[in-house]
ZADO-56747 format. One record per residue (C-alpha): x, y, z; residue in three letters; residue number from 1. Coordinates in Angstrom, 3 decimals. Last residue first. Layout:
<setis>
SETI         xx         yy         zz   code   pos
SETI          X          Y          Z    Ala   NUM
...
</setis>
This chain:
<setis>
SETI         xx         yy         zz   code   pos
SETI      4.642    -25.317     28.591    Val   105
SETI      3.482    -21.748     28.074    Leu   104
SETI     -0.302    -22.113     28.008    Asn   103
SETI     -0.408    -24.359     30.739    Glu   102
SETI      0.694    -21.472     32.579    Ile   101
SETI     -3.156    -20.462     32.331    Asp   100
SETI     -3.149    -18.902     36.379    Thr    99
SETI      0.184    -17.055     35.993    Arg    98
SETI      2.082    -16.266     39.430    Ala    97
SETI      4.689    -18.390     37.999    Leu    96
SETI      4.666    -16.190     35.048    Val    95
SETI      5.050    -13.424     37.179    Tyr    94
SETI      8.007    -14.350     39.761    Thr    93
SETI     10.234    -15.740     37.165    Arg    92
SETI      9.945    -12.270     35.317    Val    91
SETI     11.284    -10.185     38.358    Asn    90
SETI     13.045    -13.277     39.465    Ser    89
SETI     15.564    -12.427     36.068    Asn    88
SETI     18.319    -14.220     35.423    Gln    87
SETI     16.579    -17.815     35.362    His    86
SETI     13.392    -17.355     33.721    Leu    85
SETI     14.771    -14.511     31.428    Leu    84
SETI     17.310    -16.515     30.028    Met    83
SETI     15.067    -19.410     30.139    Tyr    82
SETI     12.758    -17.691     27.825    Leu    81
SETI     15.140    -15.543     25.599    Leu    80
SETI     16.018    -19.542     25.049    Leu    79
SETI     12.791    -20.714     24.130    Thr    78
SETI     11.948    -17.468     21.735    Ala    77
SETI     15.161    -17.779     19.874    Gln    76
SETI     14.517    -21.997     19.811    Asp    75
SETI     10.840    -21.421     17.984    Ser    74
SETI      8.081    -23.284     18.567    Lys    73
SETI      7.660    -21.416     21.587    Gln    72
SETI      6.421    -18.208     19.771    Gln    71
SETI      2.636    -17.953     20.614    Glu    70
SETI      3.566    -18.263     24.620    Cys    69
SETI      6.454    -16.250     23.779    Leu    68
SETI      4.382    -13.585     22.800    Ala    67
SETI      1.620    -13.901     25.329    Thr    66
SETI      4.394    -13.771     28.241    Tyr    65
SETI      6.124    -10.552     26.802    Leu    64
SETI      2.637     -9.118     26.355    Ser    63
SETI      1.900     -9.553     30.193    Asn    62
SETI      4.918     -8.671     31.154    Phe    61
SETI      4.803     -5.361     29.837    Asn    60
SETI      8.397     -3.643     30.008    Ile    59
SETI      9.999     -0.669     31.592    Gln    58
SETI     12.711      1.268     31.474    Phe    57
SETI     16.135      2.956     33.095    Ala    56
SETI     15.331      0.669     36.023    His    55
SETI     18.956      0.589     37.222    Pro    54
SETI     18.799      4.249     37.769    Asn    53
SETI     22.470      5.548     39.294    Ser    52
SETI     24.799      3.807     36.743    Ser    51
SETI     26.110      0.374     38.341    Ser    50
SETI     23.454     -2.502     36.037    Phe    49
SETI     26.003     -1.811     32.510    Ala    48
SETI     29.097     -2.898     34.575    Ser    47
SETI     27.597     -6.163     35.374    Asn    46
SETI     28.952     -7.115     31.273    Asp    45
SETI     28.818    -10.936     30.767    Ser    44
SETI     24.646    -10.913     31.523    Ile    43
SETI     24.448     -7.297     30.182    Phe    42
SETI     26.015     -8.911     26.924    Phe    41
SETI     24.201    -11.940     26.449    Tyr    40
SETI     20.649    -10.028     27.164    Phe    39
SETI     21.768     -7.583     24.036    Phe    38
SETI     22.143    -10.374     22.227    Ile    37
SETI     19.088    -12.257     23.147    Leu    36
SETI     17.313     -8.983     22.630    Leu    35
SETI     18.922     -8.606     18.810    Leu    34
SETI     17.519    -12.245     17.753    Leu    33
SETI     14.466    -10.840     19.099    Leu    32
SETI     14.168     -8.115     17.046    Ser    31
SETI     15.628    -10.065     13.814    Gln    30
SETI     12.868    -12.454     14.367    Ser    29
SETI      9.823    -10.207     15.136    Ala    28
SETI     11.067     -7.941     11.941    Leu    27
SETI     11.413    -11.037      9.583    Pro    26
SETI      7.666    -11.636     10.288    Ser    25
SETI      6.144    -14.238      7.777    Cys    24
SETI      9.701    -15.666      6.871    Gln    23
SETI     11.665    -15.102      9.707    Glu    22
SETI      8.925    -17.497     11.592    Leu    21
SETI      8.560    -20.045      9.258    Gln    20
SETI     12.585    -20.268      9.049    Ala    19
SETI     12.558    -20.699     13.156    Ser    18
SETI      9.811    -23.104     12.737    Ala    17
SETI     12.435    -25.279     10.651    Lys    16
SETI     15.651    -24.801     12.322    Ser    15
SETI     13.663    -25.605     15.802    Gly    14
SETI     15.246    -29.122     15.864    Val    13
SETI     18.933    -28.670     15.203    Gly    12
SETI     20.251    -27.132     11.854    Gly    11
SETI     23.334    -26.525     14.268    Leu    10
SETI     22.007    -24.505     16.660    Thr     9
SETI     25.000    -22.452     16.697    Phe     8
SETI     25.823    -22.373     13.576    Val     7
SETI     22.161    -21.645     12.369    Thr     6
SETI     22.260    -18.811     14.761    Trp     5
SETI     24.966    -16.899     13.029    Leu     4
SETI     23.741    -17.668      9.937    Gly     3
SETI     20.067    -16.097     11.057    Ala     2
SETI     22.376    -12.988     12.719    Ala     1
</setis>
């Protein structure tokens, strides 16, 4: 997956930070890539949301926000934040309601 990400970023600006993240926490890096893959497939395939229970799991937005603030040097975290802000109105509302949004910016 890391090689695939390198192809997408073409060795871009965040490649050094991404390598540092992967070295210090490979599980976190792989989990983030997995989240991005799931996010992409659920956007492109809306049939996944047609189940009778659209809220199959819950996520702690505070933990997500904190993690994204800490990892904004990586391309993967920035891409996940971008996708969440544009595709999920609940995340967008939560982030806009925060009083410490400068930590994210």
